[in-house]
N, C-alpha and C positions, 0 to 999 in steps of 0.2 A: 497583461503581466510579461515580463520579459523571460523568458524561461530558459535561455540560452543561458542566463551567465547563474543558474542553476549547478552549483555540483553534487556527488551522488548524495551526500549528505543530506541537500537541503530536497531533495527529489525524495530520499528515505522520509523526511521529514514529513512532507507535505504530504506525501501516499499515505502514511500512516493516521496525519488526522483525519485525510479525508475518512481512510477507510475504516476507520475508529467512532467516527461521526458516524458514517454507515449502520456498522455493526450495532450501535448504541440503539440508531434508531428501530434499525429491525427488530430488538431484543425488546425495547419497550412495547411495538405494536403485538408480534409475540406473546408477550406475558398477559399483555390489556384481552388477548382474548384468546387466553388457559391456554397458548402451545409451549410449548420447551422439550427438554428433551433430545435425543437425538433431529429432531425435524426439524428444529431453530440451529443446532451443529449444522445440519447440512446444507439449510440456508441462508445462513450466514456463510460460509465457505462457498457458494456459490457464486453469495453475493460481494463478496470482496474479490473471488477471481474473478467475475467479471468486471469490477471499478478496476482495478490492478492493471489488467490489461489491457483493456481501454485506455484507461491513462497512463500507461509506460508507450503506448503506441502515438499520445498526443503529444507526449514530452519529447519525445525522440525526432519526432516532426518537426517540432518547435525548436529545434538543436539542445536542449538540453543537456547536461553533460553524466548520461545516461552510457556506466559501461559496464560490460562484464566482470564482476571479480575476479575469472580467471584465467582471463585474457590482457586484461587492459584495453580491448579495444570496444569501440559503441557496440550500444544490444542488439541492434541490428533490428529484425521482425520481432515482434512480442507475441504473432502470430504462432511461431514455433512453440510456444511455453507449453507445456505440460500442467502447470500448477503456478500461480501466483500467491500468494497467503498475505496474510497481514495478524499479526499477534495483537487482542486489546491490552497483553501484557506489558508492551512496548512503551509508556509511559513514561518512567521510571528512566530506561533505556535512552532514548530521548530528548529528554531534561538535563540527562548527563552528556550525551554526546553536544545538546547545544551550548552548554554551558564549557566545550572543551575539552571533555575527558578525551584519553588517549587510549584506547582498548585494541 
């Protein structure tokens, strides 16, 4: 895929879908095993963080338009991040942005 053509909005949508899929899979497996609560939350946080940091590094290296929201400068080295998160409740927001919402 030509990641260099992706802007911030497209990158956010891509990462939200990927992280959401990972988290739903993790949730399904955990519930099937009878796990839940804080352990599931911690596993989800770690899974999302690891995925997002790795993908941000990939996308940055591939030339995707990932920028720092405060400075507008290229993201740089994602290894400097303390946290990277995804929220399962983002689908309504992603859909609205995909339809051109200006928020």
